[in-house]
C-alpha positions as CSV (number, residue, x, y, z in Angstrom):
1,M,0.0,-0.1,0.0
2,E,1.5,3.2,-1.2
3,R,1.3,6.2,1.4
4,K,1.6,9.8,0.8
5,K,4.3,11.4,2.8
6,I,3.3,14.6,4.6
7,T,4.9,16.5,7.2
8,V,3.3,17.5,10.5
9,E,3.4,21.1,9.5
10,E,1.5,20.3,6.2
11,L,-0.9,18.3,8.0
12,L,-1.7,21.2,10.5
13,Q,-1.8,23.5,7.5
14,R,-4.2,21.6,5.6
15,Y,-6.6,20.9,8.5
16,A,-6.7,24.5,9.4
17,A,-7.7,25.0,5.7
18,G,-10.6,22.7,6.3
19,E,-9.3,19.4,5.0
20,R,-10.3,16.3,7.0
21,D,-9.4,13.4,4.8
22,F,-6.0,12.2,5.6
23,R,-6.2,8.4,4.7
24,K,-3.1,6.5,3.6
25,I,-0.7,9.2,4.8
26,H,2.7,8.5,6.2
27,L,3.3,11.3,8.7
28,I,7.0,12.9,8.8
29,F,7.7,14.9,11.9
30,D,11.3,16.3,11.6
31,E,12.4,17.3,14.9
32,Y,16.1,18.3,14.2
33,E,17.5,21.5,13.3
34,R,18.7,21.8,9.8
35,D,21.6,23.9,8.1
36,E,21.1,25.7,4.7
37,S,21.6,22.7,2.7
38,K,18.9,20.9,5.0
39,E,21.2,18.4,6.5
40,A,20.5,17.6,10.2
41,R,22.7,19.7,12.8
42,F,24.8,17.6,15.5
43,D,26.4,18.7,18.8
44,E,30.0,17.7,19.5
45,S,29.0,14.5,20.7
46,G,27.4,13.5,17.6
47,D,23.8,13.6,18.9
48,G,21.1,15.5,16.6
49,I,20.2,19.1,17.6
50,M,16.5,18.9,18.5
51,R,14.3,22.1,17.3
52,P,13.4,24.4,20.0
53,G,10.0,23.4,21.5
54,I,10.4,19.7,20.5
55,K,9.7,17.4,23.6
56,E,7.1,14.8,24.8
57,G,3.6,16.5,24.7
58,C,4.6,19.2,22.3
59,L,1.4,18.7,20.1
60,R,-0.6,18.8,23.2
61,G,-3.9,20.9,22.8
62,T,-3.7,20.3,18.9
63,N,-7.1,19.7,17.6
64,L,-7.6,17.0,14.9
65,S,-11.2,16.3,15.5
66,G,-13.0,14.5,12.7
67,A,-9.8,13.7,10.8
68,D,-10.1,10.4,8.8
69,F,-6.7,8.8,9.4
70,R,-7.7,5.3,7.9
71,G,-4.9,3.2,6.8
72,S,-2.3,6.0,7.8
73,N,1.1,5.7,9.4
74,L,1.3,8.3,12.3
75,R,4.3,6.8,14.3
76,A,6.4,9.4,13.6
77,I,4.3,11.6,16.2
78,R,3.9,8.5,18.9
79,M,6.2,10.1,21.5
80,Y,4.3,13.4,21.1
81,S,0.8,12.6,21.1
82,Q,0.0,13.3,24.7
83,G,-3.1,15.9,25.1
84,L,-4.2,15.4,21.2
85,I,-7.7,16.1,20.5
86,L,-9.1,13.6,18.3
87,C,-12.9,13.6,18.8
88,H,-14.6,11.8,16.1
89,A,-11.7,11.0,14.5
90,N,-11.3,7.7,12.5
91,L,-8.2,5.9,13.6
92,S,-9.2,2.5,12.3
93,K,-6.5,0.2,10.8
94,L,-3.7,2.0,12.7
95,D,-1.1,0.8,15.0
96,L,-1.5,2.7,18.1
97,N,0.5,0.3,20.2
98,Y,3.0,2.8,21.5
99,F,1.2,6.0,21.4
100,L,1.2,8.3,24.6
101,F,-2.4,9.3,24.6
102,M,-2.4,10.6,28.0
103,G,-4.4,13.7,28.7
104,S,-6.0,13.2,24.9
105,N,-9.3,13.6,24.0
106,L,-10.5,10.5,22.0
107,S,-14.2,10.9,22.5
108,G,-16.4,9.5,19.7
109,Q,-13.2,8.2,17.7
110,T,-13.6,5.0,15.7
């Protein structure tokens, strides 16, 4: 099954513009700072430098109510999923085993 790759930023922009159909997407969450050539930046120890504000729960309060994510790959945000608002979202056919939905609103989701 071919999934269309989109970034979290693109997802949020499209959702804000009224789109709710995100079936069969492969979500990409780029948490690292980039240089001018778009290469990830590393510190002296060789660890990637995280973008400011990127930490567990950084998507807290993000409203994706009513979005249809059937057959999508959302693993990129599994560590950042606390506090998401997913009322009436369709999460069927997703592997949600490693998601941290503490404090999230999943009411009415399928």
